[in-house]
C-alpha positions as CSV (number, residue, x, y, z in Angstrom):
1,M,5.0,13.1,-0.5
2,K,8.0,14.2,1.6
3,L,11.2,14.7,-0.4
4,M,14.3,13.0,1.0
5,D,16.9,15.7,1.5
6,Y,20.2,15.3,-0.4
7,R,22.2,16.1,2.7
8,F,20.4,13.4,4.6
9,I,21.2,10.7,2.1
10,K,24.7,12.0,1.6
11,E,25.3,11.6,5.4
12,H,24.2,8.0,5.2
13,A,25.7,6.9,1.9
14,G,28.6,9.2,1.4
15,E,29.5,11.6,-1.4
16,A,31.3,9.0,-3.6
17,V,28.3,6.7,-3.6
18,L,25.9,9.6,-4.4
19,K,28.0,10.6,-7.4
20,Q,27.4,7.1,-9.0
21,S,23.6,7.2,-8.4
22,A,20.5,8.8,-9.8
23,L,20.9,11.3,-6.9
24,N,24.1,12.7,-8.4
25,K,22.5,16.1,-9.0
26,E,21.3,17.5,-5.7
27,N,17.7,16.6,-5.1
28,E,16.8,16.2,-8.8
29,F,15.8,12.5,-8.5
30,P,13.3,13.2,-5.7
31,M,11.9,16.2,-7.6
32,I,11.4,14.0,-10.7
33,L,9.7,11.4,-8.6
34,S,7.3,14.1,-7.1
35,M,6.0,14.6,-10.7
36,I,4.8,11.0,-11.0
37,Y,1.0,10.9,-10.5
38,P,-0.8,9.0,-9.3
39,Q,1.8,7.7,-6.9
40,P,2.6,4.1,-7.5
41,K,2.5,1.5,-4.8
42,I,4.8,-1.2,-6.0
43,C,8.0,-0.5,-8.0
44,I,10.5,-2.6,-9.9
45,E,14.0,-1.3,-10.0
46,L,16.6,-2.6,-12.4
47,G,20.1,-1.7,-11.3
48,T,20.5,-1.5,-7.6
49,L,24.2,-0.8,-7.4
50,R,24.7,0.6,-3.9
51,G,21.0,1.0,-3.1
52,V,20.7,4.8,-3.0
53,S,18.0,5.0,-5.7
54,T,16.2,2.2,-4.0
55,A,16.1,4.1,-0.7
56,V,14.9,7.2,-2.5
57,L,12.1,5.3,-4.3
58,V,10.9,3.9,-1.0
59,K,11.2,7.2,0.9
60,N,9.6,9.3,-1.8
61,L,7.4,7.2,-4.0
62,C,6.6,3.5,-3.5
63,D,5.4,1.4,-0.6
64,I,7.5,-1.6,-1.8
65,V,10.4,-1.8,-4.2
66,Y,11.6,-5.0,-5.9
67,T,15.1,-4.3,-6.9
68,F,17.4,-6.3,-9.2
69,D,21.1,-6.4,-9.8
70,I,23.8,-8.8,-10.9
71,K,26.1,-8.2,-8.0
72,Q,25.6,-7.9,-4.2
73,Y,27.0,-4.7,-2.6
74,P,27.3,-5.1,1.1
75,E,26.6,-1.4,1.7
76,C,23.0,-1.7,0.5
77,E,21.6,-3.4,3.5
78,S,23.4,-1.2,5.9
79,L,22.2,1.9,4.1
80,W,18.6,0.6,4.0
81,N,18.8,-0.3,7.7
82,S,20.1,3.2,8.6
83,L,17.3,4.8,6.7
84,K,14.7,2.4,8.1
85,V,13.5,1.2,4.7
86,L,14.8,-2.4,4.6
87,P,11.4,-4.0,5.4
88,Q,10.0,-2.3,2.2
89,I,12.7,-3.7,-0.1
90,V,13.0,-7.0,-1.8
91,H,16.5,-7.4,-3.2
92,Y,17.3,-9.9,-5.9
93,I,20.7,-10.8,-7.1
94,V,20.2,-12.4,-10.5
95,K,22.9,-12.9,-13.2
96,E,20.9,-14.6,-15.9
97,R,18.4,-12.4,-17.8
98,N,15.9,-15.2,-18.4
99,K,15.7,-15.8,-14.6
100,E,15.3,-12.1,-14.0
101,K,12.5,-12.0,-16.5
102,E,10.8,-15.0,-14.8
103,I,10.8,-13.3,-11.5
104,I,9.6,-10.0,-12.9
105,D,6.8,-11.8,-14.8
106,S,5.6,-13.2,-11.4
107,L,5.4,-9.7,-9.8
108,S,2.7,-7.1,-10.0
109,A,4.0,-3.6,-10.0
110,D,2.7,-0.2,-11.3
111,F,6.0,1.5,-11.9
112,A,9.5,0.7,-12.9
113,F,12.9,2.5,-12.6
114,V,15.7,1.4,-15.0
115,D,19.3,2.3,-14.4
116,T,21.5,-0.5,-15.8
117,I,23.8,-0.9,-18.7
118,H,23.7,2.2,-20.9
119,D,23.6,0.7,-24.4
120,Y,20.7,0.3,-26.8
121,E,20.3,-3.5,-26.6
122,N,20.3,-3.7,-22.8
123,V,17.9,-0.8,-22.3
124,K,15.6,-2.4,-24.9
125,L,15.7,-5.7,-23.1
126,D,15.2,-4.1,-19.7
127,F,12.2,-2.2,-21.1
128,E,10.7,-5.3,-22.5
129,M,10.8,-6.9,-19.0
130,V,9.2,-4.0,-17.2
131,K,6.8,-2.3,-19.6
132,K,3.9,-4.3,-18.1
133,C,4.1,-1.9,-15.2
134,G,2.6,0.8,-17.5
135,R,5.1,3.6,-16.4
136,V,8.8,3.4,-16.7
137,L,11.4,6.0,-15.6
138,F,14.9,5.6,-17.1
139,H,18.1,7.2,-15.7
140,D,21.1,8.2,-17.8
141,A,19.0,9.2,-20.8
142,H,21.9,11.5,-21.9
143,F,23.8,8.4,-23.2
144,P,23.3,8.5,-27.0
145,E,22.1,4.8,-27.3
146,V,19.7,5.2,-24.4
147,R,18.3,8.4,-25.8
148,K,17.9,6.7,-29.2
149,F,15.8,4.0,-27.7
150,L,13.8,6.4,-25.6
151,K,12.9,8.4,-28.7
152,E,11.7,5.2,-30.4
153,I,9.2,4.4,-27.6
154,G,8.1,8.0,-27.3
155,A,9.4,8.6,-23.8
156,Q,9.6,12.2,-22.6
157,L,13.0,13.6,-21.4
158,W,12.8,15.0,-17.9
159,G,15.3,16.8,-15.6
160,R,18.2,19.1,-16.1
161,E,20.0,18.0,-19.3
162,G,17.3,15.4,-20.0
163,V,19.0,12.8,-17.8
164,F,15.7,11.0,-17.1
165,G,13.3,9.5,-19.6
166,Y,9.7,8.8,-18.7
167,W,7.4,6.4,-20.6
168,I,3.7,5.8,-20.1
169,N,1.8,3.1,-22.0
170,E,-1.0,4.3,-24.3
171,E,-3.8,2.9,-22.1
172,A,-2.4,4.6,-19.0
173,R,-1.7,7.9,-20.9
174,A,-5.4,8.6,-21.2
175,Y,-5.8,8.1,-17.4
176,Y,-2.7,9.9,-16.2
């Protein structure tokens, strides 16, 4: 797996966008992704924002990413085009949680990345939608309510300052 260089993505997305993404600490996100084995093929991402994490997921981990957000950011498509990953991304703009769940239930994926609203109830609802993937990586685990939920499900804290949380279901834990 080739790690996407921080400087490369900074050149395409800009420093201000990077500071709001999972890539806000230089190369930590790609390094975290390199620890995930076996490498997933299809990922679900909750919380696209400006598309930086989506691009990193495609470049470093997954063949296809289904990404969901409640708002369209025009810079996503131009970033993905410039990085030549657009064909590997399916981008959904969905404002209603029940519609999002319906779409996710129709997908088959072996990994999920969650980076949405940082409160207990929303993280729990997000997890319920994507736990079927078997492996879930959470960003912003340093938020107290996110961390509380991650402890409840037995997720491991990863990265500097435990900013990522990683959960594997019991059946997969024996395999991975």
